[in-house]
C-alpha positions in Angstrom: 12.9 48.6 -13.0 10.1 49.6 -10.6 6.5 49.1 -11.8 4.2 52.1 -11.4 1.2 51.6 -9.1 -2.1 52.0 -11.1 -4.5 54.4 -9.5 -8.0 54.6 -11.0 -9.7 58.0 -11.2 -13.4 58.6 -11.3 -14.1 62.2 -12.4 -11.9 64.4 -10.2 -11.6 62.0 -7.3 -9.0 59.2 -6.9 -10.3 56.0 -5.5 -8.1 54.8 -2.6 -9.9 52.6 -0.1 -13.5 52.0 1.0 -13.7 52.8 4.7 -16.3 53.2 7.3 -16.3 54.6 10.9 -17.5 52.1 13.4 -17.7 51.8 17.1 -16.1 48.8 18.8 -17.1 47.9 22.3 -15.2 45.6 24.7 -17.6 42.9 25.9 -16.0 42.6 29.4 -16.0 46.4 30.3 -18.5 47.9 27.8 -15.9 50.5 27.0 -16.0 51.7 23.4 -13.8 53.3 20.8 -14.5 54.7 17.3 -12.2 53.5 14.5 -12.0 53.7 10.8 -12.4 50.2 9.3 -11.3 49.1 5.8 -14.0 47.3 3.8 -11.9 44.7 1.9 -13.5 42.2 -0.5 -10.2 40.4 -0.8 -10.0 39.6 2.9 -11.4 36.2 3.9 -12.3 37.3 7.5 -12.5 40.1 10.0 -9.2 41.3 11.3 -8.0 43.6 14.1 -4.5 44.9 14.6 -2.7 43.2 17.5 -1.1 46.6 18.3 -4.5 48.2 18.6 -5.8 45.3 20.6 -3.1 45.6 23.2 -3.4 49.4 23.3 -7.1 49.2 24.0 -6.9 46.3 26.4 -9.2 43.9 24.5 -9.5 40.5 26.1 -7.8 37.9 23.9 -9.3 34.4 23.3 -6.6 31.9 22.3 -7.4 29.7 19.3 -7.1 25.9 19.6 -4.9 25.9 16.5 -3.1 28.8 14.9 -4.3 29.9 11.4 -1.7 30.7 8.8 -2.5 33.9 6.9 -1.4 34.5 3.3 -1.0 38.0 1.9 -2.4 39.1 -1.5 0.8 38.0 -3.2 0.5 34.5 -1.8 3.3 34.9 0.8 2.7 34.1 4.5 2.2 37.1 6.8 5.6 38.1 8.3 4.0 38.6 11.7 3.0 34.9 11.8 -0.3 33.1 12.1 -3.5 34.2 13.8 -3.4 32.8 17.3 -6.1 34.9 19.0 -9.5 36.5 18.5 -11.5 39.2 20.4 -15.2 39.2 20.9 -16.6 42.7 20.4 -19.8 44.6 19.6 -19.6 46.6 16.4 -21.8 49.7 16.3 -23.0 52.0 13.6 -25.8 54.4 14.4 -28.6 52.1 15.9 -27.2 48.9 14.4 -25.2 46.6 16.7 -23.8 43.2 16.2 -21.6 40.9 18.4 -18.8 39.1 16.6 -15.4 37.6 16.9 -12.5 39.3 15.1 -9.2 37.6 14.3 -6.1 39.4 15.8 -3.0 39.8 13.7 0.2 41.9 13.8 1.7 44.2 11.2 -1.6 45.7 9.9 -1.9 49.2 8.4 -5.6 49.2 9.4 -7.0 49.0 12.9 -9.9 46.8 11.6 -10.6 45.1 8.3 -14.1 44.0 7.5 -13.7 41.2 4.9 -16.0 39.0 2.8 -17.9 37.3 5.6 -19.1 40.7 6.8 -19.6 42.1 3.3 -21.6 39.0 2.2 -23.7 39.1 5.4 -24.5 42.8 5.1 -24.5 43.0 1.3 -23.6 46.8 0.9 -24.7 48.6 -2.2 -21.9 50.8 -3.6 -22.8 53.5 -6.1 -19.8 53.4 -8.3 -21.3 55.8 -10.8 -21.4 58.8 -8.5 -18.4 57.7 -6.5 -19.6 59.5 -3.4 -21.3 57.0 -1.1 -22.8 53.6 -0.9 -25.6 52.2 1.3 -25.8 49.2 3.5 -29.2 48.0 4.5 -28.9 46.0 7.7 -32.0 45.2 9.7 -33.9 48.1 8.0 -31.2 50.6 9.0 -29.4 52.6 6.3 -25.7 52.9 6.6 -23.6 55.5 4.7 -19.9 55.5 4.1 -17.4 57.6 2.2 -15.6 56.1 -0.7 -13.1 58.8 -1.4 -10.9 61.1 0.7 
């Protein structure tokens, strides 16, 4: 028997994912692209899809040792371990930060910003209104949509 997926509702809106549009800039060419990134408190790092990385021509940096990745259910990622990272600039409005993002295959999202990013930026999410949250980073305000 299949278990139904629980979806929480707040007022008339259904909470799906918390996402934000960010700019990603290649360090080697300064070429940029805008993507919708998932904010994921269950992710232990920053992750970029290997398919997106190849398509955009990001320069890969090989890790000394592969890092095994476990899914939410505890199983290992079917696409294998993390073997590469990419160095990028992440932009939102006037805020910019340079960071390395792990590259992994089989991802639904182009970019996932996990706990290291969330802990560093400490976003405030207004769960009562369910419309937006704020992120205060270096005195810049950052708005993102919680529902779609």
